[in-house]
N, C-alpha and C positions, 0 to 999 in steps of 0.2 A: 370685286376681285381687288381691284386697286386699292380701296380702303383696308381690305384684310392683309394685302401685303406690305401697305405702310405703317400698319400695327406692328407686323411681325419685323422690317427691317428696320424703322425707326424710333418707334413710341416704346417697343420692348426691350430693346438695347437701351436706349435712354431713361426708362423705367428704372431697368437692372444697376445701370451706374448710379443716380440717385438713391437707390435704396441702399447699393454698397456704400457709398460716401455715407452717409445717415449713420449707419452702423460702424462707422471706422468713426465718424466725429462722436458716436456715443462712447465708443470703445476709450478714444482718446481722452474724451471728459473724466469717464471711471479712474482711467489711470493717472490722471494730472491729479483728480481729487485725493487719490490713493496715495501719490507722494506727498501731496499737501499735508494728509493726516500723518504719514510717516514724518517729514520733516517737524512739523507740529511736536509730536511727542519727544522727538530727538532734542529738539529744541528745549522743551520743556523739562528733559531728563538733564539735559545741560546746566541748566539754570540752576536747578537741586542741586546739582553736584558743586557748581561754583558756589553758589549761598552756602553749601555745607562745609566747603575746602574755608570760605570766607570767615563763617562761625568758628571753624576748628582755629583758624590763623590769630583770629582775634584772643579767641578762649587762651589759647598758649600764650600770646602777646600779655595778655593780663595775671597769668599764672608766674609767667616771668617775672613781672614787674612786682607782684605782691612777693616773690621770693625775694629779690632783689631788696624792696624795701625792709622785708624783715632780717637779713642780712644785718642790713645797714641799722636798722634797728638796735639788732643782739650786739654788733660791734660797738656801736655809741655806748650802747647800757652797760658791756664788759669795758671799756676803756674808762668810763665813769667810775665804775666799782675799782676800777685798778687804781684809780686818782684817790679814791676815799681810803683804799687799804695803806696807798703810800702815806697817807696822813693820818695813820688809825692812832698812833700814840699821842698826837696833838688832839685829836677829836675828843680822846676818851679820858684824858687828864687837863685838857684846856678851856674846853667850851663849858660858857654857862649862861644858862643854865646844864647840867650835866645830860649828856643823851642817855646815861643809863646809872642808876646809882651803884654804888661802889660795891654792894654784896652783890648784884647781878653779875658784876664784870669779874669780882672775885670767884663767883659759882660756878662761870663757863669757862674761866680760866682752868680751876681744878678739874674741872670734867673735860676740858680737851687734854689735860695732861694727863691724868686716868687714862683717857681714850690711846694717847701716843704711846704711853708706858704698856697698854694691853697689845695695840700693833707690835712693838717690838718683841715682846714676849712670845706672840705667836709665830711672827717671822724666825725667832728662834728656835722655837720647837719644829718649825717647818722643815729649816735646814737642818736640824739633827735628824729629823726623819728621812730625809733625802740621802743625807750622809750615809746614816746607818744602812739603808737602803743598798746603796752602791756597794757600802765599804763589804755587806755581807754577801751579794751577790758576787762581787769579784772572788773573795775569799772560798766559796764554795765553788766557783769553775776552776779556781786551781788546785783544790783538792780533789773534785773529779778527774782533773786532766791526769795530776800526780797518780791517783787510784787507778786509772787507766793503764798508765804506762807500767805501774806496778805488775800489775793484772800480765800484762803481756810479756815482759819478763820473766816471771813466776811458771806462764805457759811456754816459753822458750825452754825454761832450764828442764821444765819435766818434761817434755819432747827428747831434748839431748839426754834426757838421764843423765844428768852431771850431779853424781853425789857429793862432789866436792866445791859445787857453787855455794854461794853464801845466801844466809835465808834473807828474803826480800821481805823489808817490813814497808809496812803501810805508812803513808804519810800522817803525821799528828798534827791536827792547826786547832788550836782554842779560836774557833770563830766568833763567840760573844767578847772573849778577851781583847781579840783584835779589834772588834767594832766600838769597845769602851775607849779602847785607845784613841779611836778617832774621833769619837763623838768630845772626846775632852778637850781636842784640839781646835773644835767650833769656837767660834768668838759670837758673845752676844753683842746683837747690833746695840747701838745706844737710841735710846726714845728720840723723836722729834722733839725739838725746840717748839714750842707753841709761843707765837708771836701776836704784837699786839693786832697785826693784820687778821691773824686767825680769830684773836677773841671778838675782834669786832664785826667779821665775817659771819661766825657764829650767831652772835645778839642778833644781827638782821633778818638772819635765816629763821630765827626763831620768833622774829615780829619784835622783839624787846627794844629795837633801835630801827627806825626809818630812815630811809634817804631824805625825805623832807623835814625830818626833825634834824638830820646833819646839815643842810642846806640851810634852814632856819639858824643854826648856831653857827656857822659860819659867816652869816652874815649880818648877824648881830656882834659877834668877834671884831668883824672889820668895820662896822659903820660905831659902834661902842655906842655912847648915849643918844645918837641922832638915830638909832633904831627903834627907839620909842620915842622919838618927837615926831609929834604929827605936824606936817606943813600946813600954815595958814597962807592962806592965796590972797 
C-alpha cells in the first residue's frame, strides 16, 4: 500500500509536471520556429523591396544623366550651328574650295524666296478671310438688331392704332459692299527676306553641305598652304 500511495502522491504528480513541461517546451519550440519563419519571410520581402527601390533609383539616375547629356549635346549643337549661320556669308563666298557650287546656292535661294512669297500670300489670304468673317458677322448682327427694333415699333404702333404714325422702314445695309471696303483696307504683308544663313541652313538640311566640310574649309582658310604641307619629323 505504501508503494501505491508513493506512486500516487509523488510519482504521478512528478510525471504530470514533466509531461506538461515537455509539452510547453514543444509549443515554445514550434512558436520560435514559426516566428523565425515569419522573420525570414519579412526579411526577404524587405530585401527584395530595398533591391527594387535601389534598382529604380539607379534607373532614374541613369535616365536623368542621359537626359542631361542629351540636353547638353543639343545645346552645343545649336550653339555650333548658330555660329555657322553667323558666318554664312563668309562660308558661302570665301571658302576654297567652295562648300557648294554657285548654281546650288542660287537654286536654294530661289526656292526659299518663292516659299517666302507663298507664305506671305497665304498669310494675306488668311487675314482677308478673318476680316471678312468678322465684318460680315458684325453687320449681320447690326441688321438683326435694327430689324428687331423696327418690328417692335411697328407692333407698338399697331397696338395703339395710331394712323398718323410714320411708316417704319426696315434697315437697308449692303453687307457685301461693306465687307469689300473692309477687305480693301487689309495690308499685304511683305515676304520675309532670305538671308545667307537661311540658304546655308537649307543646304545643310538637304545634305548638300555638311558640317565637316565647313570645318575643313575654315581650317584650310586659316592655315593657308600649311593645311596641305605634311610635317616631317
